[in-house]
C-alpha positions in Angstrom: 86.2 131.6 151.8 84.3 128.6 153.2 81.8 126.5 150.8 78.7 126.5 152.9 77.4 123.1 151.7 80.4 121.3 152.5 82.0 123.2 155.3 85.5 123.0 153.5 87.8 125.8 152.8 87.7 126.9 149.2 90.9 128.0 147.5 91.0 131.4 146.2 91.8 131.8 142.5 95.2 133.5 141.8 98.0 135.1 144.0 100.7 136.8 142.3 104.4 137.1 143.6 106.8 139.7 142.5 110.4 138.4 142.6 111.6 134.7 142.4 114.3 135.1 145.0 114.6 133.3 148.2 111.6 135.3 149.8 109.3 135.0 146.8 110.0 131.4 146.5 109.1 130.8 149.9 105.9 132.9 149.9 105.0 130.9 146.8 105.3 127.6 148.6 103.2 128.7 151.4 100.4 130.4 149.1 100.1 127.2 146.9 98.4 125.5 149.8 95.6 128.4 149.8 95.4 129.6 146.1 94.4 127.6 143.0 97.2 129.4 141.0 100.3 131.2 142.1 102.1 133.1 139.4 105.7 134.2 140.0 106.7 137.3 138.0 110.4 137.6 137.5 112.7 140.0 135.6 115.5 137.4 135.1 115.7 134.4 133.1 115.8 131.6 135.5 119.0 129.3 135.2 118.7 125.7 134.7 121.7 124.9 136.6 122.9 126.6 140.1 124.1 129.9 138.8 123.9 133.4 140.1 121.1 135.6 138.5 121.8 139.0 137.2 118.9 140.5 139.3 120.7 139.6 142.6 123.9 141.6 142.7 124.9 140.2 145.9 124.4 136.5 144.5 128.1 136.2 144.0 128.9 136.6 147.7 128.9 134.3 150.5 125.4 133.6 152.0 124.6 131.8 155.3 121.4 130.2 156.3 121.0 130.4 160.0 119.9 127.4 162.1 116.2 128.6 162.2 116.1 129.3 158.7 117.3 125.5 157.9 114.5 124.3 160.2 111.8 126.2 158.4 113.1 125.3 155.0 113.3 121.5 156.0 109.8 121.5 157.3 108.4 123.4 154.1 110.6 120.9 151.9 111.1 117.6 153.6 114.5 116.3 152.5 115.8 119.7 151.4 119.2 119.0 153.1 119.4 115.9 151.4 118.8 117.3 148.1 121.8 119.9 148.7 124.1 117.1 149.7 123.1 115.2 146.7 124.2 118.2 144.4 127.6 118.6 146.0 127.1 120.7 148.9 129.6 120.4 151.8 128.4 118.1 154.5 128.9 120.0 158.0 128.2 116.8 160.2 131.1 116.3 162.6 132.9 119.3 161.5 134.2 122.4 163.7 133.6 126.0 163.4 136.1 128.7 164.4 135.5 132.0 166.0 138.4 134.5 166.2 138.1 137.2 168.6 138.7 141.0 167.6 142.2 140.7 169.2 143.0 137.6 167.0 142.3 135.2 169.9 140.5 132.2 169.3 137.6 132.3 171.4 135.6 129.3 170.3 136.2 126.1 168.4 133.2 123.8 168.6 131.9 120.8 166.5 128.8 121.1 164.8 126.0 120.0 166.9 123.0 120.2 164.6 123.5 116.6 163.2 122.9 116.6 159.4 123.6 120.0 157.8 125.1 121.3 154.5 126.9 124.5 153.3 126.4 125.6 149.8 126.5 128.8 147.6 123.4 131.1 147.4 123.0 129.7 143.6 122.7 126.1 144.9 120.4 127.2 147.7 118.1 129.2 145.4 118.1 126.4 142.6 117.2 123.7 145.0 114.4 125.6 146.6 113.1 126.8 143.1 113.1 123.2 141.8 110.9 122.2 144.6 108.5 125.2 144.1 108.3 124.7 140.2 107.1 121.0 141.1 104.0 122.2 143.0 100.7 122.0 141.4 99.3 125.4 140.4 102.7 127.3 140.4 103.7 129.2 137.2 106.7 131.3 136.7 106.6 134.3 134.3 110.1 135.5 133.5 111.8 138.5 131.5 108.8 140.9 133.2 109.3 144.1 134.8 106.4 145.0 137.2 105.8 148.7 136.7 102.7 149.3 139.0 100.1 148.1 141.0 96.3 148.1 139.7 93.8 148.9 142.1 89.9 149.4 142.6 88.4 152.5 141.8 88.4 153.6 145.7 92.0 152.4 145.8 91.4 150.3 148.9 92.1 147.0 147.1 94.8 145.9 145.2 93.5 143.7 142.2 96.5 142.9 140.1 99.9 144.3 138.7 100.8 145.9 135.2 103.9 144.5 133.8 105.8 144.8 130.6 108.8 142.5 128.8 112.0 143.4 130.5 113.8 146.0 128.1 110.8 147.0 126.4 108.9 150.4 126.8 105.8 150.3 124.8 103.3 147.3 125.4 102.0 146.7 128.8 100.1 143.9 130.4 97.8 143.7 133.2 97.5 140.5 135.6 94.7 140.1 137.6 95.1 138.7 141.3 93.2 138.1 144.6 96.6 138.7 146.4 99.9 140.5 145.5 102.9 139.6 147.4 105.9 142.1 146.8 109.0 140.1 147.3 111.3 142.0 144.9 113.9 142.9 147.3 116.1 145.9 148.1 115.1 147.5 144.6 111.0 147.3 145.5 109.1 150.1 144.2 106.4 149.3 146.5 107.0 152.8 148.5 106.3 154.7 145.3 103.4 152.7 144.2 101.7 153.3 147.4 102.2 157.1 147.4 101.0 157.2 143.7 97.6 155.6 145.0 97.5 158.3 147.9 98.7 156.3 150.9 100.7 158.2 153.6 103.8 156.1 154.8 105.1 155.9 158.3 108.6 156.9 159.0 111.1 154.2 158.2 113.8 152.9 160.7 117.3 153.1 158.9 120.8 152.2 159.9 123.2 154.0 158.1 126.2 151.6 158.4 128.1 152.1 154.9 128.6 148.4 154.6 131.2 147.3 152.1 132.7 143.6 151.6 134.8 141.8 149.0 134.6 137.9 148.2 137.0 135.6 146.6 136.5 132.0 145.8 139.1 129.3 146.0 139.3 125.5 144.8 140.7 122.8 146.8 142.1 119.5 145.7 139.4 116.6 146.0 141.5 114.7 148.9 142.0 118.1 150.7 141.9 117.9 154.5 140.1 120.5 156.3 140.4 121.4 160.0 137.7 123.9 159.9 134.3 124.3 157.8 133.5 127.7 158.8 135.5 130.6 160.3 134.7 134.1 161.3 136.2 137.1 162.7 133.5 139.7 163.7 132.9 142.4 161.4 133.2 145.6 163.9 135.5 148.5 164.0 138.0 146.6 161.9 138.1 144.4 159.1 136.2 141.2 159.6 136.5 137.9 157.8 134.1 135.0 157.0 135.3 131.7 155.5 133.1 128.9 154.6 133.5 125.3 152.8 130.9 124.9 149.8 129.9 122.7 147.1 132.3 121.0 144.8 135.4 121.4 146.8 135.2 125.2 146.9 135.3 127.9 149.6 134.3 131.5 149.8 136.3 134.2 151.8 134.9 137.5 152.6 136.7 140.6 154.0 134.0 143.1 155.1 134.0 146.2 157.0 131.3 148.8 158.4 131.4 152.5 158.2 132.8 153.2 154.8 136.2 151.3 155.2 135.7 149.4 152.1 137.8 146.3 151.4 140.0 146.0 148.4 138.7 144.4 145.2 142.4 144.0 143.7 143.9 140.3 144.0 147.0 141.3 145.6 145.8 143.7 148.1 143.0 141.2 149.0 145.4 138.7 149.9 147.5 141.4 151.9 144.6 142.4 153.8 143.4 138.8 154.6 146.8 137.9 155.7 146.9 141.0 158.1 143.7 140.2 159.5 143.9 136.5 160.3 147.2 135.4 159.2 148.1 133.2 161.9 144.8 131.1 160.8 145.3 131.1 157.1 147.4 127.9 156.8 144.7 126.0 158.5 142.0 127.7 156.4 143.4 127.7 153.0 146.0 125.2 152.6 146.5 123.9 149.1 143.7 126.2 148.0 144.0 128.2 144.6 142.1 131.2 143.9 139.4 130.8 141.2 138.9 134.4 140.3 139.3 138.0 141.4 137.6 139.3 144.5 134.4 141.2 143.9 133.0 144.0 146.0 129.6 144.9 147.2 128.6 148.1 149.2 125.4 148.7 150.9 124.9 152.3 152.3 121.8 151.9 154.5 119.5 149.1 155.8 115.7 149.8 156.1 113.1 148.6 158.1 109.6 149.7 156.7 106.6 149.9 158.9 103.8 149.4 156.7 101.9 147.7 159.5 101.5 151.3 161.2 99.7 152.8 158.3 96.4 154.2 158.9 95.1 152.4 155.9 96.4 149.5 154.1 95.0 148.2 150.8 93.6 144.7 151.0 94.9 142.4 148.4 98.6 143.2 149.1 101.4 141.8 151.2 105.2 142.5 151.3 108.2 140.2 152.3 111.9 139.9 152.4 114.3 142.8 151.7 111.3 144.6 150.3 109.7 144.7 153.8 113.0 144.8 155.9 116.5 144.6 154.8 119.5 143.8 157.1 123.2 144.0 157.2 124.0 141.1 155.0 127.5 140.4 157.3 125.2 138.6 160.0 123.7 136.3 157.7 120.1 136.8 158.6 118.3 138.0 155.3 117.3 134.4 154.1 116.4 133.1 157.5 114.2 136.1 158.0 112.4 135.5 154.7 111.9 132.0 156.0 110.4 133.4 159.3 108.1 135.5 157.3 106.8 132.7 155.2 106.3 130.6 158.2 104.3 133.4 160.0 102.3 133.9 156.9 101.4 130.2 156.7 100.2 130.6 160.3 98.1 133.6 159.5 96.5 131.9 156.4 95.6 128.8 158.3 94.4 131.0 161.3 92.1 132.7 158.9 90.3 129.6 158.0 89.0 129.3 161.5 89.2 132.9 162.9 89.0 135.3 160.1 90.4 138.8 160.7 88.5 141.7 159.1 91.7 143.1 157.7 94.0 140.0 157.0 97.0 141.6 155.3 97.4 144.1 157.9 97.2 141.6 160.5 99.7 139.4 158.6 102.1 142.4 158.3 101.8 143.0 162.1 102.5 139.4 163.0 105.7 139.3 160.5 107.0 142.4 161.9 106.7 141.1 165.5 108.6 137.7 164.3 111.6 139.5 162.5 112.0 142.2 165.3 114.7 140.2 167.3 116.9 139.9 164.1 116.4 143.7 163.3 117.3 144.5 166.7 120.6 142.2 167.0 121.7 143.6 163.6 121.2 147.2 164.5 122.9 146.9 167.9 125.9 145.4 166.5 126.3 147.8 163.7 125.8 150.9 165.9 128.8 149.8 168.1 131.0 151.1 165.1 131.9 154.8 165.1 130.1 156.7 162.2 127.1 154.3 162.0 123.9 156.2 162.7 120.3 155.3 163.4 117.1 157.3 162.4 113.7 156.4 162.9 110.5 157.5 164.9 112.0 156.9 168.2 115.7 156.2 169.0 117.1 152.6 169.8 117.5 152.8 173.7 120.6 151.2 175.6 122.7 150.5 172.5 125.9 151.1 174.4 124.8 149.2 177.4 124.0 146.2 175.4 127.3 146.4 173.7 129.3 146.5 176.7 127.0 143.5 178.1 127.9 141.4 175.0 131.7 142.2 175.2 131.5 141.0 178.8 129.8 138.2 177.9 132.1 136.9 175.0 135.1 137.7 177.3 134.1 135.7 180.3 131.7 133.0 178.8 134.7 130.7 177.9 135.8 130.6 181.6 132.3 129.8 182.8 131.7 127.2 180.2 134.8 125.2 181.3 133.0 124.2 184.5 129.8 123.4 182.7 131.6 121.4 180.3 133.2 119.4 182.8 130.0 118.6 184.3 128.4 117.5 181.0 126.1 120.4 180.6 126.6 121.3 177.2 123.1 122.5 176.5 123.5 125.1 179.3 126.9 126.8 178.0 127.1 130.3 177.6 128.7 130.2 174.1 126.0 127.6 172.8 123.0 130.1 173.9 125.0 133.2 172.3 125.1 130.8 168.8 121.4 130.2 169.4 120.6 133.7 169.9 122.4 134.8 166.9 120.8 131.7 164.8 117.4 133.1 165.8 116.4 130.1 167.7 116.2 131.9 171.2 115.4 135.2 172.6 118.1 137.9 173.3 116.6 137.7 176.6 118.0 134.0 177.0 121.4 135.5 176.7 121.0 139.1 178.0 119.4 138.9 181.5 120.0 139.8 185.1 121.2 136.4 186.4 123.8 136.3 183.6 124.8 139.8 184.4 125.3 139.1 187.9 127.3 135.9 187.1 129.4 137.9 184.6 130.3 140.4 187.0 131.3 138.1 189.6 133.7 136.3 187.3 135.3 139.5 186.2 135.7 140.8 189.7 137.4 137.4 191.0 139.7 137.7 187.9 140.7 141.3 187.1 139.1 144.6 186.9 137.7 145.3 183.2 137.1 148.3 181.5 133.7 146.9 180.5 132.6 146.6 184.2 133.4 150.0 184.9 131.8 151.4 181.9 128.6 149.2 182.5 128.5 150.6 186.1 128.7 154.1 184.8 125.8 153.5 182.3 123.6 151.7 184.6 123.7 154.6 187.0 121.7 156.5 184.2 118.8 154.0 184.7 116.7 154.4 187.7 115.0 150.9 187.4 116.5 147.5 188.2 118.5 145.9 185.4 115.5 143.2 184.7 113.2 146.5 184.2 115.7 148.1 182.0 116.1 144.8 179.8 112.4 144.7 179.4 112.1 148.1 177.9 114.9 147.9 175.4 115.2 144.3 174.2 112.4 142.8 172.0 111.0 139.5 172.8 110.9 136.4 170.8 107.5 135.1 169.2 108.5 131.6 168.6 108.0 129.1 171.6 110.3 126.2 172.5 107.3 124.0 171.8 107.1 125.3 168.3 110.8 124.7 167.6 110.5 121.0 169.1 107.5 120.4 166.8 109.8 121.4 163.7 112.7 119.3 165.0 112.1 116.8 167.5 115.1 115.3 169.3 117.2 118.4 169.1 116.6 119.5 172.8 120.4 120.2 173.3 120.2 123.0 170.7 117.0 124.5 172.2 117.1 125.2 175.9 113.9 126.7 177.3 113.6 130.4 177.5 111.9 130.2 180.9 115.3 129.1 182.3 117.8 131.8 181.7 121.5 131.6 182.0 
């Protein structure tokens, strides 16, 4: 609301955020600039030291913040990476990452190009963010509280607050008034139920039924240990995958994961046997001198869901939703926290634009913008999971071209190292195929910067010059089912990316090598 006497923007009185996880904390950071008070309502007690919370069952497992997520956090919290490093996070500067192909070959071993960077546990990451959010004026935390419903106006068109009760208690209830309520309560969100109670009709969700399972074990290294690799990854598709990452205080986490109901073991001996079977040749360089800190712990996710609240015929004012309560992803790809950062960044832009160009239904507009911003991440995750037998998709319309895109990416990963040798010899690191694949998966550039007609033609030419490949033959067969040219096919099936190169440069000046312009595809 604008003050007519001064022309300045008045802050609204109070926003309430449900959930003190990553999405809730980032929402709070953004809202604190536009509301006099922001109240974060959380079921758990908040640890005073970096420790996992009971309300985040996946907190024990390895989390990954993608490059774009790190850029956004550094902008929201200047000095954020320095804070992590000061509390023991592993410095990734001048380290190398290892990518192991499905057949065990090493397809990529690159130095870290991002300059200052850090690797740490979810507990330390969340603690560092929460500490900075708690320090902001007008922010309060209310813990040990279960949110049991929304409070609506008499016509049910506006949300005016929430109803809470102390965690573990059933009798006494309290209402909390709010100008805006943001549900960031994660996968356990009750928002769909609350909306239906209020008489709203919900559109069909998108769901990927992937039966994800993974097991995580932590290891301790001697303080003087030498590390050849800071991170390692064997893709999680059609067989066991492995992720390895060095963390704070001379520790590391190792995950064995699988999709399609083939759950990895949580027994220690079976875990070690499976790990050796999957990446045995690389174990000495990854876990030399390391000792296990605990037994493996498992986590399972039957389905990933993308809600489409923005498509509802009516949406109540005074209500938003973010994080896993809005769209939850296969955690194997490490997108969740970065997507929460993208949503917070999008909300910040919407709030800023609202001051000069007010939208009549701001909340619906913000949901639409957030949905557009996260579409590439959902698409990448879904296409990857759907390559595994037994994984299914349901939604208002089928995902088109999944097999086509999978074969293209297989061809890309097969021949990119061959193409990159010539580019590296010419000093063209910023144009290498594998770097662009890294940037796409880091949500820094559009999938269309990697999956495009010029790249397709180049890959086919390299394949034909070397040997006839199964991927090429299958691609040719699939393309016969599409009457239009390849560019038109991609326009139909691949979501575009909403963040421009100029936006990225504004966030991280001087990092041109990491952000090739999307107008110049491979």
